[in-house]
N, C-alpha and C positions, 0 to 999 in steps of 0.2 A: 679678573677685576670687572665689576659691572660698570656700564656706562652711567654717567651722572643722571640722565633722565630716567633710566630704568631703576637706578638705586633710589631716587626720590619717590618714584611711583610705588616701589616695594615698601619703603618706610611708611608712606601714606596708607597703604593697604594694611600693613601690620598694626598701625595705630588705630585704624578703623575697627579692626577685629581683635583688639588686644585682649578682650575677655575670653577668647577662644584658645589662648595659649597659656601654658604653665610658665610662670616667670620666676618661681622659686621652688625649692625641693618639697616644701610642705604642701604644695598643690599637686604633687605627683604620687600621692599615697596609694592610689589604685593601680599603679603600674605593675604589670605582671612580671615577676622576677624571672620567669622562664624566658620571657621575651627579651629582657634587658640584661640578664645576668650572663656570666661566663665562668668557665672552670678551666683549670690548667691540667691537661692530662700528664700525669707524672708516672713514669715507669717504676715499678717496685724494684728495689735494689740499686737504683741509680743514686749517685751522690748529688745532692742539691748544691747549687752554686749560689753563694751570697754575694751580691754586689755591694761595693762600698757606697755609703750615702753620698748623694750629690751635694756639692757646695752651693748654698743659696745665701743671698743677702738676708739680713735680719727681717727687713720689711717683707720680702717674698715669703719667708718662712712663716711669718705671722699670718699672711693671707692664706697660705696652704693649710695651716692649722685651723683657721677659722672655717674654711670650706669643708674640711674633714669633719669638724665638730657639727656643722649644719647637716651633713650627710648622715652622721651617726644619730643625731637627734631625731631626724625624720624616719629613721630605720630604712633609709635608702641603701645603706651599706651596713655590714655587720662584721665585727672582728671574728676571725676564725683561728 
């Protein structure tokens, strides 16, 4: 946890240079997928394990859906 004075200085600095940061996914279109992507090494012949869906409240589920739709719309993620 940051000390209060350091936190306020950091917030002031971020606000001063807010034009240097990406605040939404549509601002990150030039992001190199090799740098930000990942893959799962799956051994051939191994049985995949499917986990049960996690229980979420309706409000949280709506927020998750909205966030995934944003990621898909900006092509930040893609279905496979």
